[in-house]
C-alpha positions in Angstrom: -31.6 -10.7 -40.9 -28.3 -10.1 -42.4 -24.9 -9.5 -40.5 -23.3 -6.5 -40.4 -20.5 -4.5 -39.4 -20.9 -0.6 -38.1 -17.3 0.8 -38.5 -15.8 4.3 -38.3 -14.2 5.7 -41.6 -11.7 7.7 -39.9 -10.3 5.4 -37.2 -11.5 2.0 -39.3 -12.5 1.1 -35.7 -15.1 -1.7 -35.7 -18.5 -0.1 -33.4 -20.7 -2.7 -33.3 -22.0 -6.2 -35.4 -25.4 -5.9 -35.9 -28.2 -8.6 -37.3 -30.0 -6.2 -39.6 -33.2 -6.6 -41.9 -32.2 -7.6 -45.3 -34.4 -4.6 -46.4 -32.3 -2.4 -45.0 -29.9 -0.7 -46.6 -29.1 2.0 -45.4 -25.1 2.0 -45.1 -24.3 5.1 -44.1 -25.1 6.8 -40.6 -27.5 10.2 -41.4 -26.2 11.4 -38.3 -22.9 11.0 -38.4 -21.3 10.4 -42.4 -18.2 8.9 -40.4 -19.9 5.9 -39.6 -21.1 3.4 -41.9 -22.3 0.0 -42.0 -21.2 -2.9 -44.7 -22.2 -6.4 -44.8 -20.1 -9.2 -43.0 -18.8 -10.4 -39.6 -16.0 -10.0 -37.4 -14.7 -10.1 -34.2 -15.1 -6.3 -32.5 -12.4 -6.8 -30.1 -9.6 -8.4 -32.3 -10.5 -7.1 -35.9 -10.5 -3.6 -37.6 -11.6 -2.4 -40.9 -8.9 -1.6 -43.6 -9.1 0.3 -46.4 -10.8 -1.6 -49.2 -13.5 -2.5 -46.6 -11.6 -5.7 -45.7 -11.8 -7.2 -41.9 -8.0 -7.5 -40.8 -6.9 -8.7 -37.6 -5.5 -5.9 -35.0 -1.9 -5.8 -34.7 -0.4 -6.3 -31.2 1.9 -3.7 -30.4 3.5 -1.3 -27.7 1.5 1.5 -25.9 3.0 2.7 -22.5 3.4 5.9 -20.0 6.6 7.6 -18.6 3.9 8.4 -15.6 0.4 7.2 -14.2 0.0 9.8 -11.9 -0.4 13.8 -13.0 -0.8 16.5 -10.7 -4.0 18.7 -11.8 -1.8 21.7 -12.7 -2.2 21.1 -17.0 1.4 21.3 -16.7 2.5 17.9 -15.1 2.8 15.8 -18.5 2.6 12.1 -19.0 4.3 11.0 -22.1 2.7 8.0 -24.0 4.8 5.8 -26.5 2.7 4.6 -29.1 2.8 3.4 -32.8 3.5 6.0 -35.7 0.5 7.2 -36.7 -2.1 5.4 -35.1 -5.3 6.5 -33.4 -5.8 7.3 -29.8 -9.0 7.7 -27.4 -9.2 9.0 -24.1 -12.5 8.7 -21.9 -12.3 12.4 -21.0 -13.5 13.5 -24.6 -15.3 10.5 -25.3 -13.6 11.1 -29.5 -10.7 9.6 -31.0 -7.8 11.2 -32.3 -4.8 11.2 -34.8 -1.6 10.6 -33.4 1.5 11.0 -35.1 5.4 11.0 -34.1 5.0 8.1 -31.9 4.5 10.0 -28.6 1.5 11.7 -27.5 1.9 14.1 -24.6 -1.3 14.2 -21.9 -2.0 16.8 -19.5 -5.1 17.9 -17.8 -6.8 20.5 -15.2 -9.6 18.1 -14.2 -8.9 15.6 -11.7 -10.0 11.8 -12.4 -9.0 8.7 -13.7 -8.2 9.0 -17.5 -8.8 5.4 -19.5 -6.6 6.0 -22.9 -6.7 3.2 -25.7 -5.8 2.5 -29.3 -8.3 2.2 -31.8 -8.5 0.6 -35.4 -5.3 -0.6 -36.5 -3.6 -1.4 -33.2 -4.0 -3.1 -30.2 -2.6 -2.7 -26.6 -3.7 -2.7 -22.9 -5.2 0.1 -22.0 -4.0 2.7 -19.5 -5.0 4.6 -16.8 -3.8 7.9 -15.4 -5.0 9.7 -12.4 -4.7 13.3 -12.3 -4.8 14.4 -8.8 -5.9 17.4 -6.7 -3.0 17.8 -4.8 -5.2 19.3 -1.7 -7.5 16.1 -2.0 -5.0 13.7 -2.2 -3.5 15.5 0.9 -6.8 15.1 2.5 -7.4 11.2 1.6 -3.6 10.4 3.2 -4.4 12.5 6.4 -7.7 10.4 6.5 -5.5 7.4 6.4 -3.0 9.2 9.1 -5.3 9.6 11.4 -6.8 5.6 10.6 -3.5 4.4 11.2 -3.1 7.1 14.9 -6.0 5.1 16.3 -5.0 1.6 15.2 -1.6 2.2 16.8 -2.7 4.0 19.9 -5.4 1.4 20.6 -3.1 -1.5 19.9 -1.5 -1.7 23.0 1.8 -0.5 24.9 4.0 -2.2 26.8 5.5 -1.9 30.5 8.4 -3.5 32.5 7.8 -5.0 35.7 10.6 -6.3 37.8 12.6 -6.8 34.6 10.3 -8.6 32.5 8.3 -6.4 29.8 4.8 -7.1 29.4 1.8 -5.8 27.0 -1.4 -4.4 28.4 -4.4 -3.3 26.2 -5.3 0.2 25.1 -8.8 0.2 23.9 -10.4 2.9 25.3 -12.4 0.8 28.0 -8.9 -0.7 29.3 -7.4 2.9 29.1 -10.6 4.1 31.3 -10.1 1.5 33.7 -6.4 1.9 33.9 -7.3 5.8 34.8 -10.0 4.9 37.1 -8.4 2.3 39.0 -5.5 4.5 39.4 -7.6 7.2 40.5 -9.1 4.5 43.8 -5.7 3.9 44.4 -4.2 7.1 45.1 -7.4 8.0 47.1 -7.8 4.7 49.5 -5.1 2.2 47.8 -6.2 -1.2 46.9 -7.4 -4.6 48.2 -5.2 -7.2 49.3 -4.7 -10.0 46.6 -5.4 -7.3 43.6 -4.5 -8.5 40.4 -4.3 -7.4 36.9 -4.5 -9.0 33.4 -2.0 -8.2 30.9 -2.7 -8.6 26.7 -1.3 -12.3 26.8 -3.9 -13.3 29.9 -1.0 -13.1 32.7 -2.0 -12.4 36.0 0.0 -10.1 38.0 -0.1 -8.8 41.4 -0.7 -5.2 41.5 -0.6 -2.4 44.1 -0.3 1.2 43.7 2.9 1.6 42.8 2.6 -1.0 39.9 -0.9 0.4 39.3 1.0 3.8 39.1 3.3 2.7 36.7 0.8 1.3 34.6 -1.3 4.6 33.9 2.1 6.6 33.7 3.2 4.2 30.9 -0.1 4.4 29.1 0.1 8.3 29.0 3.7 8.5 27.6 1.9 5.8 25.0 -0.7 8.3 24.5 1.6 11.2 24.0 4.2 9.4 21.9 1.5 8.3 19.4 0.0 11.9 19.6 3.0 13.5 18.7 4.1 10.8 15.6 0.6 11.6 14.1 1.0 15.1 14.1 4.8 15.4 13.0 3.5 13.2 10.3 0.8 15.2 9.0 3.4 18.3 9.2 5.7 16.4 7.1 2.9 15.8 4.6 1.6 19.1 4.4 5.2 20.5 3.3 5.4 18.0 0.3 4.9 19.3 -3.5 6.2 16.5 -5.2 3.3 13.8 -6.2 5.4 10.9 -5.5 6.2 11.7 -2.5 2.5 12.3 -1.6 1.7 9.3 -3.0 3.9 7.3 -1.5 4.1 9.0 1.8 4.6 6.6 4.8 1.5 5.9 6.4 1.9 2.5 8.3 6.0 2.7 9.5 7.2 4.7 12.1 5.2 4.9 14.6 7.2 3.4 17.4 
């Protein structure tokens, strides 16, 4: 067996470093004449094949984009800054292409995540660009808003009794218990010595007035949080700017 290097004669990118039988003298890939094999050793990540089939270290360079998120309209464009000339590989088409002029414009009508990297002589960190479908993106954010709505809705509410502010639980079981107790109290009152526990495990003496006030505060909490959720979703629907949609405030503004 002998060490060999498989590379692309156009991009000069090293594709493989296989061991091959010494009797295997085929140097050209019959299915792709641009892919050839030569004897030798190389680091597939850090070397490339220079002219004259010499193994050379790849040159670390600058490679960046002005945008990492695009709309899938084929118009919204990311401008990449890269060496001149160079070869660029994009996972969406799987083909390396020559780029001259030191810049490259990328856009797409297909939503998805695209990896872009330099091949051959130059080496730099890979760039990831996400192409978004606005409807799908908004639907994803809506789901997050609704999840945050449930977190806040079931996360408790506050009520003031005798000048002191207390927090009460608002999970589904607790809210059902509040409404059920208030309904009973409205019909037959509450027993002597009836108490209610706060979220902080403080026991408070409760009568009909207190349980009615607790129920009213609970419904006010429900109505307020529902209104905020609907306002957020309506505001999201009106947005057309991608950055504003991506950075939409899901967590804040619930009080």
